[in-house]
C-alpha positions in Angstrom: -37.0 26.3 -12.7 -34.1 25.2 -10.5 -32.1 28.2 -9.2 -28.4 28.5 -9.5 -27.9 28.0 -5.7 -29.9 24.7 -6.0 -27.8 23.5 -8.9 -24.6 24.3 -7.0 -25.9 22.5 -3.9 -26.9 19.4 -6.0 -23.5 19.4 -7.8 -21.7 19.7 -4.4 -23.7 16.8 -3.0 -22.9 14.7 -6.0 -19.2 15.4 -5.7 -19.3 14.6 -2.0 -20.8 11.2 -2.9 -18.0 10.6 -5.4 -15.3 11.5 -2.9 -16.9 9.3 -0.2 -17.1 6.4 -2.6 -13.5 6.9 -3.7 -12.3 7.0 -0.1 -14.2 3.9 1.0 -13.4 1.9 -2.2 -9.8 3.1 -1.8 -9.6 1.9 1.7 -11.1 -1.5 0.9 -8.8 -2.0 -2.2 -5.8 -0.9 -0.2 -6.5 -3.5 2.5 -7.0 -6.1 -0.2 -3.6 -5.1 -1.7 -1.9 -5.3 1.6 -3.3 -8.8 2.1 -2.4 -10.0 -1.4 1.2 -8.6 -1.3 1.6 -9.8 2.3 0.8 -13.3 1.2 3.1 -13.0 -1.8 6.1 -11.5 0.0 5.6 -12.7 3.6 4.2 -10.6 6.4 7.5 -9.1 7.6 7.2 -5.4 8.4 11.0 -5.1 8.6 11.3 -6.1 5.0 9.5 -3.6 2.8 11.8 -4.1 -0.2 11.6 -7.9 -0.6 13.9 -10.0 -2.7 11.8 -10.8 -5.7 14.2 -13.3 -7.1 13.2 -15.9 -4.5 9.5 -15.8 -5.2 8.1 -18.9 -7.0 6.1 -18.6 -10.2 2.8 -19.6 -8.5 2.8 -16.3 -6.7 2.6 -14.3 -10.0 -1.1 -13.8 -9.7 -0.9 -12.6 -6.1 1.8 -10.0 -7.1 -0.2 -8.9 -10.2 -3.5 -8.4 -8.4 -1.8 -7.0 -5.3 -0.1 -4.4 -7.4 -3.2 -3.5 -9.4 -5.3 -3.1 -6.3 -2.4 -1.1 -4.8 -2.5 1.2 -7.8 -6.2 1.9 -7.3 -6.6 1.7 -3.5 -3.5 3.6 -2.3 -3.0 5.9 -5.2 -5.5 6.7 -8.0 -8.6 6.8 -5.7 -6.7 9.3 -3.5 -6.9 12.0 -6.2 -10.6 12.9 -5.6 -9.9 12.8 -1.9 -7.0 15.3 -2.2 -9.0 17.7 -4.3 -12.0 17.4 -1.9 -9.8 18.2 1.1 -8.3 21.2 -0.7 -11.8 22.5 -1.3 -12.9 21.9 2.3 -9.8 22.8 4.3 -8.1 25.6 2.4 -8.7 29.3 3.1 -9.2 31.9 0.4 -5.5 32.5 0.0 -3.8 29.4 1.3 -0.5 28.5 -0.4 0.3 25.8 2.2 -2.8 23.9 1.4 -2.1 24.3 -2.3 1.4 22.8 -1.7 -0.1 19.9 0.2 -2.6 19.2 -2.5 0.1 19.2 -5.2 2.1 16.9 -2.9 -1.0 14.5 -2.6 -1.3 14.4 -6.4 2.4 13.7 -6.8 2.1 10.9 -4.2 -0.7 9.4 -6.3 1.2 9.7 -9.6 4.5 8.4 -8.3 3.0 5.5 -6.4 0.7 4.3 -9.2 3.6 4.3 -11.7 5.5 2.1 -9.4 2.5 -0.2 -8.9 1.8 -0.7 -12.6 5.5 -1.5 -13.2 5.3 -4.2 -10.6 2.0 -5.6 -12.0 3.4 -5.6 -15.5 7.1 -6.5 -15.2 7.4 -8.8 -12.2 4.9 -11.6 -12.6 6.2 -13.0 -16.0 9.7 -13.2 -14.5 8.9 -15.0 -11.3 10.4 -18.5 -11.1 12.4 -18.1 -14.3 15.8 -18.4 -12.7 17.7 -17.2 -15.7 20.2 -14.3 -15.5 18.0 -11.9 -17.5 15.0 -12.6 -15.3 17.1 -12.2 -12.1 18.5 -8.9 -13.3 15.0 -7.7 -14.2 13.6 -8.6 -10.8 16.5 -7.0 -9.0 16.0 -3.8 -11.1 12.3 -3.8 -10.4 13.0 -4.0 -6.6 15.5 -1.2 -6.6 13.6 1.1 -8.9 10.1 0.6 -7.5 10.4 -0.5 -3.9 13.5 1.4 -2.9 13.4 4.3 -5.4 9.8 5.2 -6.2 7.9 3.9 -3.2 10.3 4.4 -0.3 12.4 7.4 -1.3 10.5 9.6 -3.8 6.9 8.9 -2.9 7.2 9.1 0.8 8.3 12.8 0.7 5.2 14.3 -0.9 3.1 11.7 1.0 4.4 13.0 4.3 3.8 16.7 3.3 0.2 16.0 2.2 -0.6 14.0 5.3 1.0 16.3 7.8 -0.7 19.5 6.5 -4.0 17.8 5.9 -3.8 16.2 9.4 -3.2 19.5 11.1 -6.3 21.0 9.4 -8.5 18.0 9.9 -7.9 18.0 13.7 -10.2 21.0 13.9 -13.1 18.8 12.6 -12.0 15.4 13.7 -9.2 14.8 16.2 -9.0 11.1 15.3 -8.8 11.6 11.5 -6.4 14.5 11.9 -4.1 12.7 14.3 -4.1 9.5 12.2 -3.1 11.6 9.1 -0.3 13.2 11.0 0.9 9.9 12.3 1.0 8.6 8.7 2.8 11.7 7.5 5.4 11.5 10.3 6.0 7.8 9.7 6.4 8.3 6.0 8.9 11.1 6.6 10.9 9.0 9.0 11.0 6.2 6.4 12.1 8.5 3.7 14.8 10.0 5.8 16.1 6.6 6.8 16.1 5.4 3.2 18.0 8.5 2.0 20.5 8.2 4.9 21.0 4.5 4.0 19.8 3.2 7.4 17.7 0.4 6.1 17.0 -1.1 9.5 14.9 2.0 10.3 12.9 2.0 7.1 10.6 -1.0 7.6 8.6 -0.2 10.7 7.6 3.4 9.9 6.8 2.6 6.3 4.7 -0.4 7.4 2.9 1.8 10.0 2.0 4.4 7.3 0.9 1.7 4.9 -1.2 0.0 7.7 -2.9 3.2 8.8 -3.7 4.8 5.4 -6.5 2.4 4.4 -8.1 2.9 7.9 -7.9 6.7 7.4 -9.5 6.5 4.0 -12.4 4.4 5.3 -12.9 6.8 8.3 -12.8 9.8 6.0 -15.3 8.3 3.6 -17.7 7.3 6.3 -17.5 10.7 7.8 -18.4 12.3 4.5 -21.3 10.0 4.1 -22.6 10.8 7.6 -22.2 14.5 7.1 -24.1 14.3 3.8 -27.0 12.4 5.5 -27.3 14.8 8.3 
């Protein structure tokens, strides 16, 4: 008969594999999303809220698949990671880590809603040229890129990354420092967007977006190595 401690250990090992797979798959899909949307919108890190009305209809597929992989890679696959880090990094009575975990879940929820709006609404309107399509594309840009992704989402994202990064530095200086850099960049981008200083939004937001998939991959590989040792 398997003892309770053995069942707990087996369950924990299985969960670690789920988290590692989520982090690695998230990193790969996030990189794929960045490439697809980069091709669709143009690789301009200073323009993180592109003018969707100028995109031709033949980029609809790039936008749709870029947004869907964004939904999975940057957001939904971050949920197991956030819960895992709460379990691994929090103390017995740790409200700060609780807050960070809630912030991570908020980030995933807000961002994935924005991604599915882009995937659903934007592709059919590209290349239409009519006034209704133009209005819809401008509204999608303002609601998702400016509102959800660069104003609302970046606030909980920065909280999650800064707190988690500070805790992770005890185990891995590189992963911890990378997370704190992501959090700091997201916070600067959010502050610039709220203050209406659009020229200061692009670079920090692009930095956070560029580093996050690398952080996911690094975290996933670290979990795999720790489980194998």
